[in-house]
N, C-alpha and C positions, 0 to 999 in steps of 0.2 A: 908893252904890247909891240914896241919895234924888233924885240928879239923872238916873237913866237913866230913860228913855220906857217904860213899862212899859202902854201903851195897848192895845195888842191883848191883853195879859191881863186887864186891866182891863173889856175891854168883853166878856169873857166871862160876867160878873159880872152880877146883876140886883139892882137895889136893891129888890125885891119879897121879901116872905118874911123868915124869919129872919135875926138878922144874924149874919156869918159872920167868919172870920179875914180879915185884909186883905191882899190878893194881895203887897204889897210886904214884909209881915213873914215871909210863907211864903218869899217868893224868898231874903230875907236870910240866914233859918234853912238853907235848902236850899244856896245857895253857901256860908256858912260851913262847912256839913258838910261839903261835897266839900272843899274847903281843909284840913279836918281829917282827910279820908281818912274821913269818916263817911257810906256811902252809905245805909244801912240804914234804912227808914223806922222803926223798932222803934228802933235806937239813935237815932237823932233825936229822936224822941218823948222817951228817958229822959235825953237830953242837954238837951234844954228844961226837963226837971224838976230836973236835978241842976248843971249845967255853968253856972257864972256867964256866959261869955261868951254862951251860946244864951240864957239867961234876960234878959240885956239886950238881944239882939236881939229877942227875941220880947215884949218890954215886959212880962215876968211872965206871957205868955199862954202855954196848954199846950195845944196842937193834938196831936190823938192821931195814930198811925202813918196810920190810914186817911185822915185827912184830907191829912196830907202827901201819902202815895202819890197820892191821889186828883189834889192842886194839880200834882205832879210829871207826872202821865200827862196832864193836860188841858192844861198850858201846853207840853208838847213836841209835842203834835198839830198847835199853829198855827205 
């Protein structure tokens, strides 16, 4: 995952304002969730809090379901 070019996704983010979750981390969580047949943003939010595999991928960060869903929607538009 770290070698995939995600420049189109990164270009959607601004360096200004409050810090946000890194798009690469959100992409890892989303793809791993799809591989585990977990498609719901609420279930992904729970997995990031309770599942060791998701915790490791997220670096112990805990994006909420709104953040996951927004990322999924914005990255699919491009």
